[in-house]
N, C-alpha and C positions, 0 to 999 in steps of 0.2 A: 659866531654866525652858525645858523642851523641849516641843515640840508633842506632845500626847498624842492618843490615838485619840478620847477624849471631846471635846477641843477641835476636832479635825477634824470631828466630827459637828456641832458648833456651826457651823463654817464652811460645811459642806455644807447645813445647814438654812437658813442665812442666804441662800445662793444660791437655794435652792428657794423660800423665802419671797419673795424679790425677784421671781422669775419669776412666782409666783402673783399678786403685787400688780400687776405689769404686765399679766398676762393678764386679771385681773379688770377692770382699767381699760379695756383694749381691747375686751373683750366687752361691758361696760356701754355704751361709746360706739358699739358696732357699727362698729368701725374697718375692717372689710372693705368698707364702703360708702363712696362718696366723701364724703357728708355726715358720716358717722361718723368718717372719718379726719380731716376738717377739725376736728371737735369734739375728737378725741383730741389733735390737735396744737395746739389753741387754748388759751386761758386757763381754760376750763371755769368761767366765771363763772355760767353757768346750770346748776344741778344737774339731772341727768337722773334722774327717778324710774324705777326698774326693779323688776321682779318676776321670779319664776321662776328660770331658770338663771342669768341675769346677777346677780340679787340674791343667790342662794346662793353664787355664785363670789366675790362681793365679801365676803360674811360669812365664807366660808372663809378668805379672805386676812386679814381682820381678826382672826379667831380664832387663826390661825397666828401672827400677830404678837404677840398678847397672850400666848400660851403660850410663844413663843420668849423673851420677856423673863424669864419665870420659869425656864425651862429653862436659859437662858444664865447666870443668876445662880447656880443650883445647880452647873452644870458648872464655872464659874469658881471658886466657893467651894471645891469639891472639889479642883480642880487647884492653885490657889494654896495651899490648906491642906495640900497634900501627902497627901491621902487616896488610898491605893493599893488600897483594897478592890476586888476585881474586880466587885463589884455596882455600882460607879459606871459602869464602861464598859457593863455589861449593861443597867443602867437607861437609859443614853443610847441604846443600840441599840434597846431596846424603844420608847422615846419616838420615835426616828427612824422606825422602820418603822410604828408606829401612826399617826404624823402623815402619813406618806406614803400610807397607806391612807385616812386620814381625808379628805384633799383630794378625791379623786374621789367618795367616798361622799357627802360634803356637797354637792358640785357637782351630782350626779345627783339627790340628794334622798331618801336612804334613812334615815329618822329613827332607828329603833331601832339599826341598825348604826352610824350616826354616833355616837350616845351610847356604845355599847359600845366602839368604837375609841378615842373620846376618853378613856374610863375607863382603858383599857389604857395610854394615853400618860401619864396621871396616875400610874398605878402605877409606870411607869418613873421619873418624877420623884421619887416617894416612895422608891424604892430608893436614889436618889442622896442624898436628904436623910437617910435612915436611916444610910447609910454615913458621912455627915458627922457626925451625932450620935454614932455609935459611936466615931468617932475622937477625940472630945473627951477631954482629959485628965481 
């Protein structure tokens, strides 16, 4: 099997997701302060309650991780199944760009735009799934 553009998108999103998880953790801990850095580097046995921007960033990271599981499953199924429909790559690109837009929209807190962009990412996954179904014998 060779590296496809769709699998490269999976890899790129994995890196973006990791950066978002780390950023959310550092923002929640307020790691730019001495006590926050101490907390960020510690065992985090005491959960820090947060709201506003830190909470939205944490939820954006969690949502990205949840959606990455589904997207990765579809991308792998299409790739391993040899589905060559161009809608697979197009759906992956739509998912990628929608998720990239989703992150700052969620972090800043724009509710209707967040849902609209999330819906666009779901359409991208739907395109991949439709291509898989159409390729069935």
